[in-house]
N, CA, C and O atoms as a Tinker XYZ file with bonds, in Angstrom:
   376  protein
     1  N     -7.381000   80.350000  212.546000    73     2
     2  CA    -8.254000   81.297000  213.062000    64     1     3
     3  C     -8.281000   82.643000  212.715000    63     2     4     5
     4  O     -9.360000   83.206000  212.901000    81     3
     5  N     -7.394000   83.281000  212.272000    73     3     6
     6  CA    -7.569000   84.872000  212.095000    64     5     7
     7  C     -8.150000   84.616000  210.710000    63     6     8     9
     8  O     -8.651000   85.660000  210.294000    81     7
     9  N     -8.309000   83.264000  209.543000    73     7    10
    10  CA    -8.673000   83.436000  208.528000    64     9    11
    11  C    -10.421000   83.328000  208.431000    63    10    12    13
    12  O    -10.988000   83.463000  207.347000    81    11
    13  N    -11.020000   83.122000  209.449000    73    11    14
    14  CA   -12.248000   82.903000  210.043000    64    13    15
    15  C    -13.142000   84.063000  210.384000    63    14    16    17
    16  O    -14.261000   84.344000  209.953000    81    15
    17  N    -12.298000   84.729000  211.353000    73    15    18
    18  CA   -12.515000   86.006000  211.712000    64    17    19
    19  C    -12.432000   87.209000  210.738000    63    18    20    21
    20  O    -13.138000   88.205000  210.899000    81    19
    21  N    -11.612000   87.094000  209.796000    73    19    22
    22  CA   -11.753000   87.978000  208.582000    64    21    23
    23  C    -12.981000   87.865000  208.166000    63    22    24    25
    24  O    -13.824000   88.726000  208.417000    81    23
    25  N    -13.293000   86.526000  207.314000    73    23    26
    26  CA   -14.257000   86.075000  206.718000    64    25    27
    27  C    -15.802000   86.284000  207.681000    63    26    28    29
    28  O    -16.935000   86.354000  207.204000    81    27
    29  N    -15.578000   86.322000  208.534000    73    27    30
    30  CA   -16.538000   86.492000  209.430000    64    29    31
    31  C    -17.108000   87.861000  209.416000    63    30    32    33
    32  O    -18.266000   88.264000  209.302000    81    31
    33  N    -15.889000   88.504000  209.574000    73    31    34
    34  CA   -16.428000   90.463000  209.506000    64    33    35
    35  C    -16.866000   90.633000  208.087000    63    34    36    37
    36  O    -17.853000   91.286000  207.747000    81    35
    37  N    -15.919000   89.886000  207.150000    73    35    38
    38  CA   -16.273000   90.335000  205.853000    64    37    39
    39  C    -17.331000   89.883000  205.326000    63    38    40    41
    40  O    -17.360000   90.173000  204.130000    81    39
    41  N    -18.367000   89.207000  205.720000    73    39    42
    42  CA   -19.884000   88.494000  205.937000    64    41    43
    43  C    -20.638000   89.513000  206.182000    63    42    44    45
    44  O    -21.483000   89.990000  205.424000    81    43
    45  N    -20.243000   90.005000  207.648000    73    43    46
    46  CA   -20.932000   91.132000  208.471000    64    45    47
    47  C    -21.159000   92.206000  207.618000    63    46    48    49
    48  O    -22.269000   92.686000  207.386000    81    47
    49  N    -20.166000   92.557000  207.183000    73    47    50
    50  CA   -20.135000   93.817000  206.210000    64    49    51
    51  C    -20.932000   93.917000  205.007000    63    50    52    53
    52  O    -21.681000   94.822000  204.639000    81    51
    53  N    -20.572000   92.605000  204.362000    73    51    54
    54  CA   -21.567000   92.645000  203.137000    64    53    55
    55  C    -23.188000   92.723000  203.276000    63    54    56    57
    56  O    -24.083000   93.216000  202.590000    81    55
    57  N    -23.136000   92.077000  204.359000    73    55    58
    58  CA   -24.577000   91.752000  204.684000    64    57    59
    59  C    -25.275000   93.027000  205.344000    63    58    60    61
    60  O    -26.438000   93.328000  205.078000    81    59
    61  N    -24.612000   93.627000  206.072000    73    59    62
    62  CA   -25.257000   95.078000  206.907000    64    61    63
    63  C    -24.816000   96.031000  205.443000    63    62    64    65
    64  O    -25.454000   97.077000  205.568000    81    63
    65  N    -24.070000   96.091000  204.243000    73    63    66
    66  CA   -23.850000   96.895000  203.548000    64    65    67
    67  C    -25.412000   98.165000  202.822000    63    66    68    69
    68  O    -25.363000   99.375000  202.597000    81    67
    69  N    -26.740000   97.047000  202.642000    73    67    70
    70  CA   -27.639000   97.862000  202.211000    64    69    71
    71  C    -28.144000   98.665000  203.128000    63    70    72    73
    72  O    -28.749000   99.648000  202.702000    81    71
    73  N    -28.039000   98.473000  204.628000    73    71    74
    74  CA   -28.929000   98.947000  205.497000    64    73    75
    75  C    -27.864000  100.219000  205.811000    63    74    76    77
    76  O    -28.509000  101.265000  205.890000    81    75
    77  N    -26.566000  100.406000  205.991000    73    75    78
    78  CA   -25.371000  101.271000  205.971000    64    77    79
    79  C    -25.806000  102.511000  204.697000    63    78    80    81
    80  O    -25.845000  103.739000  204.780000    81    79
    81  N    -26.068000  101.666000  203.648000    73    79    82
    82  CA   -26.394000  102.380000  202.496000    64    81    83
    83  C    -27.919000  103.464000  202.469000    63    82    84    85
    84  O    -28.092000  104.532000  201.881000    81    83
    85  N    -28.831000  102.690000  203.334000    73    83    86
    86  CA   -30.075000  103.426000  202.975000    64    85    87
    87  C    -31.046000  102.597000  202.309000    63    86    88    89
    88  O    -32.226000  102.947000  202.287000    81    87
    89  N    -30.621000  101.427000  201.712000    73    87    90
    90  CA   -31.244000  101.012000  200.743000    64    89    91
    91  C    -32.453000  100.390000  201.240000    63    90    92    93
    92  O    -32.282000   99.488000  202.059000    81    91
    93  N    -33.704000  100.702000  200.898000    73    91    94
    94  CA   -34.835000   99.840000  201.574000    64    93    95
    95  C    -35.338000   98.403000  200.677000    63    94    96    97
    96  O    -35.279000   98.246000  199.457000    81    95
    97  N    -35.733000   97.651000  201.489000    73    95    98
    98  CA   -35.994000   96.248000  200.850000    64    97    99
    99  C    -37.317000   96.443000  200.514000    63    98   100   101
   100  O    -37.841000   97.502000  200.860000    81    99
   101  N    -37.982000   95.592000  199.881000    73    99   102
   102  CA   -39.547000   96.012000  199.624000    64   101   103
   103  C    -40.528000   95.453000  200.806000    63   102   104   105
   104  O    -41.758000   95.407000  200.790000    81   103
   105  N    -39.766000   95.105000  201.680000    73   103   106
   106  CA   -40.689000   94.884000  203.036000    64   105   107
   107  C    -40.110000   96.092000  203.980000    63   106   108   109
   108  O    -40.694000   96.246000  205.053000    81   107
   109  N    -39.246000   96.779000  203.742000    73   107   110
   110  CA   -39.188000   98.194000  204.311000    64   109   111
   111  C    -39.878000   98.985000  203.518000    63   110   112   113
   112  O    -40.033000  100.086000  204.048000    81   111
   113  N    -40.275000   98.915000  202.662000    73   111   114
   114  CA   -40.857000   99.855000  202.022000    64   113   115
   115  C    -42.481000   99.935000  202.344000    63   114   116   117
   116  O    -43.040000  100.945000  202.773000    81   115
   117  N    -43.107000   98.713000  202.063000    73   115   118
   118  CA   -44.429000   98.357000  202.342000    64   117   119
   119  C    -44.471000   98.566000  204.097000    63   118   120   121
   120  O    -45.534000   98.853000  204.646000    81   119
   121  N    -43.150000   98.380000  204.904000    73   119   122
   122  CA   -44.063000   98.461000  206.535000    64   121   123
   123  C    -44.206000  100.440000  206.455000    63   122   124   125
   124  O    -44.942000  101.104000  207.186000    81   123
   125  N    -43.546000  100.837000  205.682000    73   123   126
   126  CA   -43.392000  102.285000  205.791000    64   125   127
   127  C    -44.775000  102.867000  205.340000    63   126   128   129
   128  O    -45.312000  103.835000  205.878000    81   127
   129  N    -45.298000  102.137000  204.257000    73   127   130
   130  CA   -46.299000  102.657000  204.220000    64   129   131
   131  C    -47.718000  102.215000  204.722000    63   130   132   133
   132  O    -48.685000  102.854000  204.306000    81   131
   133  N    -47.897000  101.255000  205.512000    73   131   134
   134  CA   -48.597000  100.812000  206.674000    64   133   135
   135  C    -48.505000  101.795000  207.498000    63   134   136   137
   136  O    -49.500000  102.423000  207.861000    81   135
   137  N    -47.211000  102.080000  207.931000    73   135   138
   138  CA   -46.815000  103.219000  209.209000    64   137   139
   139  C    -47.175000  104.444000  209.006000    63   138   140   141
   140  O    -47.507000  105.209000  209.912000    81   139
   141  N    -47.126000  104.832000  207.369000    73   139   142
   142  CA   -47.344000  105.861000  207.357000    64   141   143
   143  C    -49.252000  106.191000  207.955000    63   142   144   145
   144  O    -49.636000  107.332000  208.210000    81   143
   145  N    -50.247000  104.852000  208.077000    73   143   146
   146  CA   -50.987000  105.327000  208.337000    64   145   147
   147  C    -51.504000  106.058000  210.079000    63   146   148   149
   148  O    -52.543000  106.468000  210.598000    81   147
   149  N    -50.369000  105.921000  210.386000    73   147   150
   150  CA   -50.190000  106.394000  211.747000    64   149   151
   151  C    -50.300000  107.894000  211.708000    63   150   152   153
   152  O    -49.297000  108.597000  211.592000    81   151
   153  N    -51.740000  108.477000  211.821000    73   151   154
   154  CA   -51.648000  109.495000  211.468000    64   153   155
   155  C    -51.653000  110.778000  213.159000    63   154   156   157
   156  O    -51.611000  112.003000  213.268000    81   155
   157  N    -51.732000  109.564000  214.218000    73   155   158
   158  CA   -51.440000  110.839000  215.184000    64   157   159
   159  C    -50.006000  110.560000  215.669000    63   158   160   161
   160  O    -49.772000  111.011000  216.791000    81   159
   161  N    -48.809000  109.790000  214.946000    73   159   162
   162  CA   -47.657000  109.519000  215.478000    64   161   163
   163  C    -47.268000  108.905000  216.615000    63   162   164   165
   164  O    -46.295000  109.149000  217.329000    81   163
   165  N    -48.432000  107.777000  216.764000    73   163   166
   166  CA   -47.988000  106.858000  218.054000    64   165   167
   167  C    -46.832000  106.150000  218.182000    63   166   168   169
   168  O    -46.088000  106.092000  219.161000    81   167
   169  N    -46.725000  105.554000  217.001000    73   167   170
   170  CA   -45.395000  105.142000  216.214000    64   169   171
   171  C    -46.450000  103.557000  216.102000    63   170   172   173
   172  O    -45.893000  102.477000  215.906000    81   171
   173  N    -47.594000  103.637000  216.220000    73   171   174
   174  CA   -48.344000  102.271000  215.784000    64   173   175
   175  C    -49.395000  102.796000  215.310000    63   174   176   177
   176  O    -49.826000  103.933000  215.499000    81   175
   177  N    -50.105000  101.388000  214.254000    73   175   178
   178  CA   -51.183000  101.914000  213.945000    64   177   179
   179  C    -52.851000  101.410000  214.785000    63   178   180   181
   180  O    -53.036000  100.234000  215.099000    81   179
   181  N    -53.724000  102.303000  214.997000    73   179   182
   182  CA   -55.167000  101.778000  215.072000    64   181   183
   183  C    -55.780000  101.134000  214.362000    63   182   184   185
   184  O    -55.579000  100.937000  213.164000    81   183
   185  N    -56.855000  100.610000  215.232000    73   183   186
   186  CA   -57.841000  100.079000  213.941000    64   185   187
   187  C    -58.768000  101.214000  213.532000    63   186   188   189
   188  O    -59.663000  100.827000  212.780000    81   187
   189  N    -58.789000  102.187000  213.752000    73   187   190
   190  CA   -59.945000  103.611000  213.801000    64   189   191
   191  C    -58.485000  103.957000  212.294000    63   190   192   193
   192  O    -58.840000  103.772000  211.130000    81   191
   193  N    -57.338000  104.323000  212.521000    73   191   194
   194  CA   -56.200000  104.721000  211.445000    64   193   195
   195  C    -56.434000  103.752000  210.434000    63   194   196   197
   196  O    -56.637000  104.029000  209.252000    81   195
   197  N    -56.400000  102.514000  210.958000    73   195   198
   198  CA   -56.553000  101.451000  209.566000    64   197   199
   199  C    -57.615000  101.168000  209.051000    63   198   200   201
   200  O    -57.441000  100.467000  208.054000    81   199
   201  N    -58.976000  101.454000  209.329000    73   199   202
   202  CA   -60.184000  101.392000  209.277000    64   201   203
   203  C    -60.291000  102.610000  208.228000    63   202   204   205
   204  O    -60.744000  102.275000  207.133000    81   203
   205  N    -60.012000  103.721000  208.350000    73   203   206
   206  CA   -60.203000  104.854000  207.776000    64   205   207
   207  C    -59.738000  105.246000  206.209000    63   206   208   209
   208  O    -60.139000  106.133000  205.455000    81   207
   209  N    -58.491000  103.968000  206.010000    73   207   210
   210  CA   -57.745000  104.212000  204.704000    64   209   211
   211  C    -58.697000  103.037000  204.320000    63   210   212   213
   212  O    -59.107000  103.060000  203.160000    81   211
   213  N    -59.072000  102.109000  205.048000    73   211   214
   214  CA   -59.996000  101.020000  204.195000    64   213   215
   215  C    -61.415000  101.733000  203.506000    63   214   216   217
   216  O    -61.875000  101.603000  202.372000    81   215
   217  N    -61.875000  102.489000  204.608000    73   215   218
   218  CA   -62.942000  103.262000  204.223000    64   217   219
   219  C    -62.907000  104.470000  202.945000    63   218   220   221
   220  O    -63.863000  104.679000  202.198000    81   219
   221  N    -61.976000  104.983000  202.902000    73   219   222
   222  CA   -61.650000  105.530000  201.429000    64   221   223
   223  C    -61.241000  104.998000  200.505000    63   222   224   225
   224  O    -61.614000  105.446000  199.420000    81   223
   225  N    -60.483000  104.044000  200.511000    73   223   226
   226  CA   -60.371000  103.028000  199.237000    64   225   227
   227  C    -61.510000  102.504000  198.742000    63   226   228   229
   228  O    -61.656000  102.470000  197.520000    81   227
   229  N    -62.822000  101.851000  199.877000    73   227   230
   230  CA   -63.779000  101.425000  199.162000    64   229   231
   231  C    -64.755000  102.630000  198.485000    63   230   232   233
   232  O    -65.299000  102.493000  197.389000    81   231
   233  N    -64.876000  103.800000  199.309000    73   231   234
   234  CA   -65.545000  104.771000  198.388000    64   233   235
   235  C    -65.160000  105.231000  196.956000    63   234   236   237
   236  O    -65.897000  105.400000  195.984000    81   235
   237  N    -63.703000  105.405000  197.083000    73   235   238
   238  CA   -63.055000  105.382000  195.618000    64   237   239
   239  C    -63.645000  104.193000  194.926000    63   238   240   241
   240  O    -64.327000  104.438000  193.931000    81   239
   241  N    -63.492000  102.921000  195.297000    73   239   242
   242  CA   -63.950000  102.003000  194.007000    64   241   243
   243  C    -65.194000  101.865000  194.091000    63   242   244   245
   244  O    -65.729000  101.665000  193.000000    81   243
   245  N    -65.840000  101.893000  194.929000    73   243   246
   246  CA   -67.516000  102.352000  194.561000    64   245   247
   247  C    -67.688000  103.213000  193.831000    63   246   248   249
   248  O    -68.313000  103.009000  192.790000    81   247
   249  N    -67.273000  104.242000  194.093000    73   247   250
   250  CA   -67.353000  105.648000  192.763000    64   249   251
   251  C    -66.916000  105.332000  191.528000    63   250   252   253
   252  O    -67.326000  105.884000  190.507000    81   251
   253  N    -65.848000  104.202000  191.572000    73   251   254
   254  CA   -65.070000  104.030000  189.779000    64   253   255
   255  C    -66.348000  102.886000  189.685000    63   254   256   257
   256  O    -66.816000  102.830000  188.548000    81   255
   257  N    -66.907000  102.090000  190.543000    73   255   258
   258  CA   -68.048000  100.868000  189.457000    64   257   259
   259  C    -69.700000  101.937000  189.638000    63   258   260   261
   260  O    -70.654000  101.586000  188.944000    81   259
   261  N    -69.787000  102.595000  190.144000    73   259   262
   262  CA   -71.071000  103.152000  189.944000    64   261   263
   263  C    -71.024000  104.325000  189.152000    63   262   264   265
   264  O    -70.850000  105.481000  189.538000    81   263
   265  N    -71.260000  103.755000  187.605000    73   263   266
   266  CA   -70.820000  104.554000  186.532000    64   265   267
   267  C    -72.029000  105.786000  186.411000    63   266   268   269
   268  O    -71.720000  106.937000  186.100000    81   267
   269  N    -73.461000  105.368000  186.705000    73   267   270
   270  CA   -74.326000  106.584000  186.509000    64   269   271
   271  C    -74.742000  107.343000  188.019000    63   270   272   273
   272  O    -75.752000  108.013000  188.232000    81   271
   273  N    -73.851000  107.081000  188.796000    73   271   274
   274  CA   -74.008000  107.944000  190.188000    64   273   275
   275  C    -75.229000  107.860000  190.784000    63   274   276   277
   276  O    -75.897000  108.776000  191.264000    81   275
   277  N    -75.492000  106.602000  190.713000    73   275   278
   278  CA   -77.181000  106.426000  191.625000    64   277   279
   279  C    -77.032000  105.516000  193.034000    63   278   280   281
   280  O    -77.965000  105.052000  193.689000    81   279
   281  N    -75.605000  105.395000  193.311000    73   279   282
   282  CA   -75.608000  105.073000  194.514000    64   281   283
   283  C    -75.500000  103.282000  194.756000    63   282   284   285
   284  O    -75.308000  102.715000  195.831000    81   283
   285  N    -75.700000  102.608000  193.319000    73   283   286
   286  CA   -75.778000  101.388000  193.236000    64   285   287
   287  C    -75.363000  100.880000  192.032000    63   286   288   289
   288  O    -75.846000  101.154000  190.934000    81   287
   289  N    -74.359000  100.054000  192.292000    73   287   290
   290  CA   -73.658000   99.219000  191.119000    64   289   291
   291  C    -74.477000   97.983000  190.904000    63   290   292   293
   292  O    -74.828000   97.114000  191.702000    81   291
   293  N    -74.757000   98.173000  189.220000    73   291   294
   294  CA   -75.634000   97.169000  188.553000    64   293   295
   295  C    -74.703000   96.423000  188.003000    63   294   296   297
   296  O    -73.508000   96.716000  188.018000    81   295
   297  N    -75.369000   95.022000  187.280000    73   295   298
   298  CA   -74.480000   94.182000  186.643000    64   297   299
   299  C    -73.684000   94.540000  185.711000    63   298   300   301
   300  O    -72.494000   94.229000  185.652000    81   299
   301  N    -74.408000   95.356000  184.759000    73   299   302
   302  CA   -73.605000   95.764000  183.771000    64   301   303
   303  C    -72.426000   96.555000  184.228000    63   302   304   305
   304  O    -71.302000   96.306000  183.791000    81   303
   305  N    -72.709000   97.751000  185.322000    73   303   306
   306  CA   -71.387000   98.614000  185.979000    64   305   307
   307  C    -70.626000   97.938000  186.121000    63   306   308   309
   308  O    -69.588000   98.216000  185.522000    81   307
   309  N    -70.626000   96.833000  186.848000    73   307   310
   310  CA   -69.566000   96.188000  187.373000    64   309   311
   311  C    -68.726000   95.430000  186.422000    63   310   312   313
   312  O    -67.501000   95.499000  186.331000    81   311
   313  N    -69.720000   94.525000  185.560000    73   311   314
   314  CA   -69.144000   94.277000  184.356000    64   313   315
   315  C    -67.790000   94.945000  183.285000    63   314   316   317
   316  O    -66.798000   94.487000  182.719000    81   315
   317  N    -68.588000   96.525000  183.463000    73   315   318
   318  CA   -67.587000   97.310000  182.714000    64   317   319
   319  C    -66.673000   97.680000  183.674000    63   318   320   321
   320  O    -65.630000   97.987000  183.097000    81   319
   321  N    -66.559000   97.809000  185.000000    73   319   322
   322  CA   -65.461000   98.247000  185.689000    64   321   323
   323  C    -64.172000   96.982000  185.665000    63   322   324   325
   324  O    -62.951000   97.124000  185.604000    81   323
   325  N    -64.890000   95.915000  185.729000    73   323   326
   326  CA   -64.419000   94.951000  185.596000    64   325   327
   327  C    -63.031000   94.796000  184.536000    63   326   328   329
   328  O    -61.823000   94.575000  184.620000    81   327
   329  N    -64.109000   95.079000  183.470000    73   327   330
   330  CA   -63.440000   94.787000  181.887000    64   329   331
   331  C    -62.038000   95.992000  182.057000    63   330   332   333
   332  O    -60.916000   95.692000  181.649000    81   331
   333  N    -62.229000   96.853000  182.475000    73   331   334
   334  CA   -61.466000   97.986000  182.380000    64   333   335
   335  C    -60.658000   97.909000  183.350000    63   334   336   337
   336  O    -59.668000   98.599000  183.106000    81   335
   337  N    -60.579000   97.232000  184.669000    73   335   338
   338  CA   -59.291000   97.549000  185.724000    64   337   339
   339  C    -59.095000   96.503000  185.600000    63   338   340   341
   340  O    -58.029000   96.561000  184.988000    81   339
   341  N    -59.444000   94.855000  185.784000    73   339   342
   342  CA   -59.014000   93.945000  185.995000    64   341   343
   343  C    -57.549000   93.730000  186.258000    63   342   344   345
   344  O    -57.130000   93.141000  187.254000    81   343
   345  N    -56.641000   94.343000  185.118000    73   343   346
   346  CA   -55.264000   93.862000  185.146000    64   345   347
   347  C    -54.821000   94.792000  185.749000    63   346   348   349
   348  O    -53.979000   94.317000  186.510000    81   347
   349  N    -54.891000   96.191000  185.919000    73   347   350
   350  CA   -54.726000   97.317000  186.564000    64   349   351
   351  C    -54.584000   96.505000  188.370000    63   350   352   353
   352  O    -53.728000   96.199000  189.200000    81   351
   353  N    -55.950000   96.477000  188.175000    73   351   354
   354  CA   -55.978000   96.040000  189.890000    64   353   355
   355  C    -55.409000   94.592000  190.866000    63   354   356   357
   356  O    -54.931000   94.490000  191.996000    81   355
   357  N    -55.822000   93.373000  189.529000    73   355   358
   358  CA   -55.554000   92.468000  190.221000    64   357   359
   359  C    -54.479000   91.763000  189.236000    63   358   360   361
   360  O    -54.452000   90.540000  189.373000    81   359
   361  N    -53.549000   92.312000  188.228000    73   359   362
   362  CA   -52.499000   91.793000  187.291000    64   361   363
   363  C    -52.454000   90.811000  187.003000    63   362   364   365
   364  O    -51.436000   90.119000  187.034000    81   363
   365  N    -54.026000   90.311000  186.480000    73   363   366
   366  CA   -54.066000   89.113000  185.949000    64   365   367
   367  C    -53.627000   88.911000  184.500000    63   366   368   369
   368  O    -53.769000   89.828000  183.692000    81   367
   369  N    -53.215000   87.995000  184.226000    73   367   370
   370  CA   -52.896000   87.960000  182.882000    64   369   371
   371  C    -53.333000   86.552000  181.882000    63   370   372   373
   372  O    -53.151000   85.438000  182.375000    81   371
   373  N    -53.758000   86.639000  180.847000    73   371   374
   374  CA   -54.408000   85.472000  180.452000    64   373   375
   375  C    -54.788000   85.322000  178.916000    63   374   376
   376  O    -55.364000   84.309000  178.519000    81   375
């Protein structure tokens, strides 16, 4: 009985060691990045806060695609954008 108790305690200690050491898992990092969108410190991300991030990224991506800055992306501009960034953005390996 005491062996089982000691084993259980050891398992709990090992399982909680990363949390006690402050080590963040990949999920912790992703959730932390998402919660950083909470600009009003309400401890939740509103649709408006999320949409603001999406809009910033969309504007940035569109600027990167619109090489001649005419407010429209042509076939040639998109092809060039795709050629330069596909590996970085989508991690495609061919």
